[in-house]
N, CA, C and O atoms as a MOPAC input file, in Angstrom:
PM7 MOZYME 1SCF
protein

 N    -39.85100 1    37.69200 1    -1.07500 1
 C    -40.89000 1    37.91300 1    -2.06300 1
 C    -40.82500 1    39.37300 1    -2.49700 1
 O    -40.71100 1    40.27200 1    -1.66400 1
 N    -40.89600 1    39.59700 1    -3.78000 1
 C    -40.83500 1    40.94700 1    -4.32900 1
 C    -42.21900 1    41.59200 1    -4.32600 1
 O    -43.24400 1    40.91100 1    -4.28100 1
 N    -42.22000 1    42.89900 1    -4.37500 1
 C    -43.46500 1    43.65600 1    -4.44000 1
 C    -43.68200 1    44.11600 1    -5.87200 1
 O    -42.75400 1    44.56500 1    -6.54500 1
 N    -44.92300 1    43.99800 1    -6.32400 1
 C    -45.29800 1    44.40500 1    -7.67700 1
 C    -46.49900 1    45.33100 1    -7.57000 1
 O    -47.47300 1    45.02000 1    -6.88400 1
 N    -46.42900 1    46.45300 1    -8.24000 1
 C    -47.53200 1    47.41500 1    -8.22500 1
 C    -48.05100 1    47.56700 1    -9.64500 1
 O    -47.27500 1    47.68900 1   -10.59300 1
 N    -49.37300 1    47.55900 1    -9.78300 1
 C    -49.97500 1    47.67600 1   -11.10300 1
 C    -51.30700 1    48.41300 1   -10.99900 1
 O    -51.88900 1    48.54100 1    -9.92300 1
 N    -51.76400 1    48.88700 1   -12.14000 1
 C    -53.08600 1    49.51200 1   -12.22100 1
 C    -54.03000 1    48.55300 1   -12.92400 1
 O    -53.63800 1    47.84000 1   -13.84800 1
 N    -55.26700 1    48.54500 1   -12.48000 1
 C    -56.30100 1    47.71700 1   -13.10000 1
 C    -57.50900 1    48.58300 1   -13.40400 1
 O    -57.77600 1    49.54900 1   -12.69000 1
 N    -58.24200 1    48.24800 1   -14.45800 1
 C    -59.48600 1    48.96200 1   -14.71900 1
 C    -60.43400 1    48.80000 1   -13.53100 1
 O    -60.42700 1    47.77000 1   -12.85800 1
 N    -61.23100 1    49.80600 1   -13.28600 1
 C    -62.13500 1    49.80700 1   -12.12600 1
 C    -63.03800 1    48.58000 1   -12.08100 1
 O    -63.22700 1    47.98400 1   -11.02000 1
 N    -63.60000 1    48.20000 1   -13.23500 1
 C    -64.51600 1    47.05600 1   -13.24300 1
 C    -63.78600 1    45.75400 1   -12.91100 1
 O    -64.34600 1    44.88800 1   -12.23800 1
 N    -62.55300 1    45.60900 1   -13.37300 1
 C    -61.77700 1    44.40900 1   -13.05700 1
 C    -61.39400 1    44.38900 1   -11.58200 1
 O    -61.42400 1    43.33700 1   -10.94500 1
 N    -61.04000 1    45.53200 1   -11.04800 1
 C    -60.71100 1    45.62800 1    -9.62700 1
 C    -61.92500 1    45.29000 1    -8.76800 1
 O    -61.78900 1    44.65800 1    -7.72000 1
 N    -63.10200 1    45.70500 1    -9.20300 1
 C    -64.33900 1    45.38000 1    -8.47700 1
 C    -64.58800 1    43.87800 1    -8.51600 1
 O    -64.94900 1    43.28300 1    -7.50100 1
 N    -64.39800 1    43.26200 1    -9.67800 1
 C    -64.57100 1    41.81000 1    -9.79200 1
 C    -63.57400 1    41.08000 1    -8.88800 1
 O    -63.91600 1    40.09000 1    -8.24100 1
 N    -62.35300 1    41.57700 1    -8.85400 1
 C    -61.32800 1    40.99200 1    -7.99800 1
 C    -61.73400 1    41.08400 1    -6.53300 1
 O    -61.65000 1    40.10500 1    -5.79200 1
 N    -62.16900 1    42.25800 1    -6.12800 1
 C    -62.57900 1    42.45800 1    -4.73100 1
 C    -63.75400 1    41.54700 1    -4.37300 1
 O    -63.77700 1    40.94800 1    -3.29800 1
 N    -64.72700 1    41.44500 1    -5.27900 1
 C    -65.89200 1    40.59700 1    -5.02800 1
 C    -65.48400 1    39.12500 1    -4.92200 1
 O    -65.92700 1    38.41700 1    -4.01700 1
 N    -64.64500 1    38.67200 1    -5.84300 1
 C    -64.20800 1    37.26900 1    -5.83100 1
 C    -63.38000 1    36.97900 1    -4.58000 1
 O    -63.55000 1    35.93300 1    -3.95400 1
 N    -62.49900 1    37.88600 1    -4.21800 1
 C    -61.66300 1    37.69000 1    -3.03000 1
 C    -62.53200 1    37.60000 1    -1.77800 1
 O    -62.29100 1    36.76900 1    -0.90200 1
 N    -63.53400 1    38.45600 1    -1.70300 1
 C    -64.43400 1    38.43900 1    -0.54600 1
 C    -65.20800 1    37.12600 1    -0.50000 1
 O    -65.32900 1    36.50300 1     0.55500 1
 N    -65.72800 1    36.71300 1    -1.64800 1
 C    -66.50300 1    35.47200 1    -1.72900 1
 C    -65.65100 1    34.26000 1    -1.35900 1
 O    -66.12500 1    33.34300 1    -0.68800 1
 N    -64.39000 1    34.26200 1    -1.80000 1
 C    -63.49900 1    33.13100 1    -1.54600 1
 C    -62.75800 1    33.25600 1    -0.21500 1
 O    -62.03100 1    32.35100 1     0.19400 1
 N    -62.95500 1    34.38100 1     0.44500 1
 C    -62.28800 1    34.65000 1     1.72300 1
 C    -60.76700 1    34.54400 1     1.58900 1
 O    -60.08300 1    33.90500 1     2.38900 1
 N    -60.27600 1    35.20000 1     0.53800 1
 C    -58.84100 1    35.24700 1     0.26000 1
 C    -58.40800 1    36.69300 1     0.11500 1
 O    -59.19900 1    37.53300 1    -0.31400 1
 N    -57.17000 1    36.99700 1     0.46200 1
 C    -56.65700 1    38.33500 1     0.15100 1
 C    -56.55600 1    38.49100 1    -1.36600 1
 O    -56.30100 1    37.51900 1    -2.07700 1
 N    -56.75200 1    39.68800 1    -1.84900 1
 C    -56.70600 1    39.93300 1    -3.29600 1
 C    -55.37500 1    39.50800 1    -3.90100 1
 O    -55.33900 1    38.95800 1    -5.00200 1
 N    -54.28500 1    39.76000 1    -3.18800 1
 C    -52.98200 1    39.40600 1    -3.75500 1
 C    -52.84400 1    37.89300 1    -3.92600 1
 O    -52.21200 1    37.44300 1    -4.88200 1
 N    -53.42100 1    37.09900 1    -3.01900 1
 C    -53.36300 1    35.63900 1    -3.14900 1
 C    -54.20400 1    35.16200 1    -4.32800 1
 O    -53.82600 1    34.22900 1    -5.03600 1
 N    -55.33700 1    35.80700 1    -4.52800 1
 C    -56.18800 1    35.46100 1    -5.66300 1
 C    -55.48800 1    35.79700 1    -6.97500 1
 O    -55.52100 1    35.00400 1    -7.91700 1
 N    -54.86500 1    36.94700 1    -7.04100 1
 C    -54.10600 1    37.33600 1    -8.23500 1
 C    -52.96400 1    36.35500 1    -8.46700 1
 O    -52.72700 1    35.92400 1    -9.59500 1
 N    -52.25700 1    36.00300 1    -7.39200 1
 C    -51.13200 1    35.06700 1    -7.49300 1
 C    -51.59800 1    33.72900 1    -8.07500 1
 O    -50.96300 1    33.18900 1    -8.98100 1
 N    -52.69800 1    33.20200 1    -7.55600 1
 C    -53.21700 1    31.92600 1    -8.03000 1
 C    -53.69000 1    32.02900 1    -9.47700 1
 O    -53.39800 1    31.15400 1   -10.29100 1
 N    -54.41200 1    33.08500 1    -9.79300 1
 C    -54.92100 1    33.27000 1   -11.15900 1
 C    -53.77100 1    33.40300 1   -12.15700 1
 O    -53.82000 1    32.82800 1   -13.24400 1
 N    -52.75900 1    34.14700 1   -11.79400 1
 C    -51.61000 1    34.32500 1   -12.68200 1
 C    -50.86700 1    33.01200 1   -12.86300 1
 O    -50.42200 1    32.70100 1   -13.96800 1
 N    -50.73000 1    32.25100 1   -11.80900 1
 C    -50.07200 1    30.95200 1   -11.88900 1
 C    -50.81900 1    30.02200 1   -12.84500 1
 O    -50.20200 1    29.36600 1   -13.68400 1
 N    -52.13200 1    29.96800 1   -12.72000 1
 C    -52.95200 1    29.13400 1   -13.60900 1
 C    -52.83200 1    29.61300 1   -15.04700 1
 O    -52.68700 1    28.80500 1   -15.96500 1
 N    -52.89200 1    30.92200 1   -15.24400 1
 C    -52.79200 1    31.48300 1   -16.59000 1
 C    -51.45000 1    31.14600 1   -17.23700 1
 O    -51.40300 1    30.77500 1   -18.40900 1
 N    -50.36800 1    31.27300 1   -16.48400 1
 C    -49.04600 1    30.97700 1   -17.03400 1
 C    -48.88700 1    29.48900 1   -17.34200 1
 O    -48.21400 1    29.12700 1   -18.30700 1
 N    -49.49800 1    28.62400 1   -16.53300 1
 C    -49.50800 1    27.19200 1   -16.83600 1
 C    -50.22200 1    26.93100 1   -18.16000 1
 O    -49.77100 1    26.12100 1   -18.96900 1
 N    -51.33600 1    27.62200 1   -18.36900 1
 C    -52.09400 1    27.45300 1   -19.61100 1
 C    -51.27000 1    27.91400 1   -20.81900 1
 O    -51.34200 1    27.30200 1   -21.88500 1
 N    -50.50200 1    28.97000 1   -20.66100 1
 C    -49.62700 1    29.43500 1   -21.74300 1
 C    -48.58800 1    28.36200 1   -22.05500 1
 O    -48.33200 1    28.06800 1   -23.22300 1
 N    -47.98800 1    27.77500 1   -21.02100 1
 C    -47.00400 1    26.71200 1   -21.23000 1
 C    -47.62300 1    25.52000 1   -21.94900 1
 O    -47.01300 1    24.95500 1   -22.85600 1
 N    -48.83700 1    25.13600 1   -21.54500 1
 C    -49.51800 1    24.01700 1   -22.19500 1
 C    -49.79600 1    24.33700 1   -23.66200 1
 O    -49.63600 1    23.47500 1   -24.52500 1
 N    -50.20600 1    25.55900 1   -23.94500 1
 C    -50.48400 1    25.96200 1   -25.32200 1
 C    -49.21600 1    25.91500 1   -26.16100 1
 O    -49.25200 1    25.48700 1   -27.31500 1
 N    -48.09900 1    26.35000 1   -25.59500 1
 C    -46.81900 1    26.27300 1   -26.31700 1
 C    -46.46300 1    24.82400 1   -26.61500 1
 O    -46.01300 1    24.50700 1   -27.71600 1
 N    -46.66100 1    23.94900 1   -25.64500 1
 C    -46.36100 1    22.53600 1   -25.80200 1
 C    -47.22500 1    21.93500 1   -26.91600 1
 O    -46.72100 1    21.22200 1   -27.78400 1
 N    -48.51700 1    22.22700 1   -26.88500 1
 C    -49.43800 1    21.72100 1   -27.91300 1
 C    -49.04800 1    22.24200 1   -29.28500 1
 O    -49.03600 1    21.48700 1   -30.25700 1
 N    -48.73000 1    23.52600 1   -29.36900 1
 C    -48.33400 1    24.10700 1   -30.65200 1
 C    -47.05500 1    23.48600 1   -31.18100 1
 O    -46.90700 1    23.31800 1   -32.39100 1
 N    -46.12500 1    23.14200 1   -30.29300 1
 C    -44.89000 1    22.50900 1   -30.75600 1
 C    -45.19400 1    21.14500 1   -31.36900 1
 O    -44.57500 1    20.76000 1   -32.36100 1
 N    -46.14900 1    20.40700 1   -30.78200 1
 C    -46.53300 1    19.12700 1   -31.36200 1
 C    -47.25200 1    19.31300 1   -32.69800 1
 O    -47.07000 1    18.51700 1   -33.61900 1
 N    -48.05700 1    20.34800 1   -32.80200 1
 C    -48.73500 1    20.61000 1   -34.07200 1
 C    -47.73100 1    20.93100 1   -35.16700 1
 O    -47.86200 1    20.46700 1   -36.30000 1
 N    -46.71500 1    21.73800 1   -34.81600 1
 C    -45.66500 1    22.04700 1   -35.80000 1
 C    -44.88900 1    20.79200 1   -36.17000 1
 O    -44.55700 1    20.57900 1   -37.33600 1
 N    -44.60100 1    19.96400 1   -35.17400 1
 C    -43.84900 1    18.73800 1   -35.40900 1
 C    -44.64700 1    17.78700 1   -36.30200 1
 O    -44.07200 1    17.08200 1   -37.13000 1
 N    -45.95800 1    17.76800 1   -36.13600 1
 C    -46.80400 1    16.87900 1   -36.93200 1
 C    -46.79700 1    17.25500 1   -38.40500 1
 O    -47.14600 1    16.43700 1   -39.25600 1
 N    -46.40200 1    18.48100 1   -38.71000 1
 C    -46.34100 1    18.92800 1   -40.09900 1
 C    -44.93900 1    18.80600 1   -40.69000 1
 O    -44.72300 1    19.14300 1   -41.85400 1
 N    -43.99200 1    18.32700 1   -39.89500 1
 C    -42.60200 1    18.20400 1   -40.32700 1
 C    -42.34700 1    16.76600 1   -40.78500 1
 O    -42.34700 1    15.85400 1   -39.95800 1
 N    -42.13000 1    16.54700 1   -42.08600 1
 C    -41.94400 1    15.18200 1   -42.59600 1
 C    -40.76300 1    14.45100 1   -41.93900 1
 O    -40.83700 1    13.24700 1   -41.69600 1
 N    -39.69800 1    15.16700 1   -41.65900 1
 C    -38.54200 1    14.53200 1   -41.01900 1
 C    -38.88300 1    14.04500 1   -39.61000 1
 O    -38.47500 1    12.95200 1   -39.21600 1
 N    -39.62300 1    14.84600 1   -38.85700 1
 C    -40.00900 1    14.44700 1   -37.50000 1
 C    -40.98100 1    13.26200 1   -37.53800 1
 O    -40.90100 1    12.37000 1   -36.69500 1
 N    -41.88800 1    13.25200 1   -38.50400 1
 C    -42.81300 1    12.12800 1   -38.63200 1
 C    -42.07000 1    10.84300 1   -38.96100 1
 O    -42.37300 1     9.78600 1   -38.40900 1
 N    -41.10000 1    10.93300 1   -39.85700 1
 C    -40.31100 1     9.75200 1   -40.20900 1
 C    -39.53900 1     9.24400 1   -38.99900 1
 O    -39.47300 1     8.03900 1   -38.75400 1
 N    -38.96200 1    10.15900 1   -38.25400 1
 C    -38.22100 1     9.78800 1   -37.04700 1
 C    -39.13800 1     9.10500 1   -36.03500 1
 O    -38.75600 1     8.10700 1   -35.42400 1
 N    -40.32900 1     9.63300 1   -35.85900 1
 C    -41.29000 1     9.03700 1   -34.92800 1
 C    -41.71400 1     7.64700 1   -35.39000 1
 O    -41.83900 1     6.73100 1   -34.57700 1
 N    -41.93100 1     7.49100 1   -36.67500 1
 C    -42.33200 1     6.18700 1   -37.20200 1
 C    -41.21500 1     5.16700 1   -37.01900 1
 O    -41.47400 1     4.01600 1   -36.66800 1
 N    -39.97700 1     5.58500 1   -37.25600 1
 C    -38.84900 1     4.68100 1   -37.04100 1
 C    -38.76300 1     4.28900 1   -35.57200 1
 O    -38.51000 1     3.12800 1   -35.24800 1
 N    -38.97100 1     5.24000 1   -34.69800 1
 C    -38.92700 1     4.95800 1   -33.27500 1
 C    -40.02200 1     3.99200 1   -32.86200 1
 O    -39.78700 1     3.11500 1   -32.03100 1
 N    -41.21700 1     4.13600 1   -33.42500 1
 C    -42.32100 1     3.24000 1   -33.09500 1
 C    -42.03000 1     1.83000 1   -33.60500 1
 O    -42.35000 1     0.85100 1   -32.93100 1
 N    -41.43200 1     1.71900 1   -34.78000 1
 C    -41.09300 1     0.39400 1   -35.30800 1
 C    -40.08200 1    -0.28300 1   -34.38300 1
 O    -40.20700 1    -1.47200 1   -34.08900 1
 N    -39.08700 1     0.46800 1   -33.92900 1
 C    -38.09100 1    -0.07400 1   -33.00800 1
 C    -38.74300 1    -0.48300 1   -31.68900 1
 O    -38.41900 1    -1.53700 1   -31.14200 1
 N    -39.64000 1     0.32200 1   -31.18400 1
 C    -40.34400 1     0.03000 1   -29.93400 1
 C    -41.18300 1    -1.24500 1   -30.08100 1
 O    -41.19300 1    -2.09000 1   -29.18600 1
 N    -41.88000 1    -1.38100 1   -31.20300 1
 C    -42.68700 1    -2.57700 1   -31.42800 1
 C    -41.80100 1    -3.81800 1   -31.47800 1
 O    -42.17900 1    -4.87200 1   -30.96600 1
 N    -40.62700 1    -3.69700 1   -32.09000 1
 C    -39.69900 1    -4.82900 1   -32.14700 1
 C    -39.22700 1    -5.20900 1   -30.74600 1
 O    -39.10900 1    -6.39300 1   -30.42800 1
 N    -38.95800 1    -4.21000 1   -29.91000 1
 C    -38.54500 1    -4.48400 1   -28.53200 1
 C    -39.65300 1    -5.20400 1   -27.76900 1
 O    -39.37800 1    -6.12200 1   -26.99600 1
 N    -40.90100 1    -4.79500 1   -27.98000 1
 C    -42.02500 1    -5.47100 1   -27.31700 1
 C    -42.15300 1    -6.92000 1   -27.78500 1
 O    -42.40100 1    -7.82200 1   -26.98600 1
 N    -41.98100 1    -7.12800 1   -29.09200 1
 C    -42.05100 1    -8.50000 1   -29.61900 1
 C    -40.92400 1    -9.35100 1   -29.05600 1
 O    -41.14200 1   -10.50600 1   -28.69000 1
 N    -39.72200 1    -8.79200 1   -28.98400 1
 C    -38.58500 1    -9.52400 1   -28.42000 1
 C    -38.84100 1    -9.87300 1   -26.95900 1
 O    -38.54500 1   -10.98500 1   -26.52100 1
 N    -39.38800 1    -8.93100 1   -26.21200 1
 C    -39.69300 1    -9.16200 1   -24.80300 1
 C    -40.76400 1   -10.24900 1   -24.66200 1
 O    -40.68600 1   -11.09500 1   -23.77100 1
 N    -41.75000 1   -10.21600 1   -25.53800 1
 C    -42.81200 1   -11.23200 1   -25.51400 1
 C    -42.22800 1   -12.61100 1   -25.82800 1
 O    -42.61700 1   -13.59900 1   -25.20600 1
 N    -41.30100 1   -12.68900 1   -26.78400 1
 C    -40.67100 1   -13.95200 1   -27.12300 1
 C    -39.86400 1   -14.51400 1   -25.95800 1
 O    -39.80500 1   -15.72800 1   -25.75900 1
 N    -39.24800 1   -13.62500 1   -25.19600 1
 C    -38.43700 1   -14.05900 1   -24.04500 1
 C    -39.30800 1   -14.64500 1   -22.93800 1
 O    -38.88900 1   -15.56800 1   -22.23900 1
 N    -40.49700 1   -14.12000 1   -22.77800 1
 C    -41.35000 1   -14.54600 1   -21.66900 1
 C    -42.18900 1   -15.75900 1   -22.01700 1
 O    -42.80200 1   -16.35100 1   -21.12900 1
 N    -42.23600 1   -16.14600 1   -23.28000 1
 C    -43.04400 1   -17.33900 1   -23.64500 1
 C    -42.18900 1   -18.52600 1   -23.95400 1
 O    -42.70900 1   -19.59500 1   -24.27400 1

């Protein structure tokens, strides 16, 4: 595990110390968990934004519609086989 050193504003450091004490966790573990959650949220936001961009792309919409039509046909074929 690597070591990372940083400066924090006094009020943020106080909040960190208070939260760590309340949660009975070392400050570094609290920072690690908070950073992990934050980075996950960034990844989710990127994923959502990519879908929003894709929703505005006529070529991607056409491709999705073609794929859904093919999928529906496969479901109908499967239903015909089982009845």
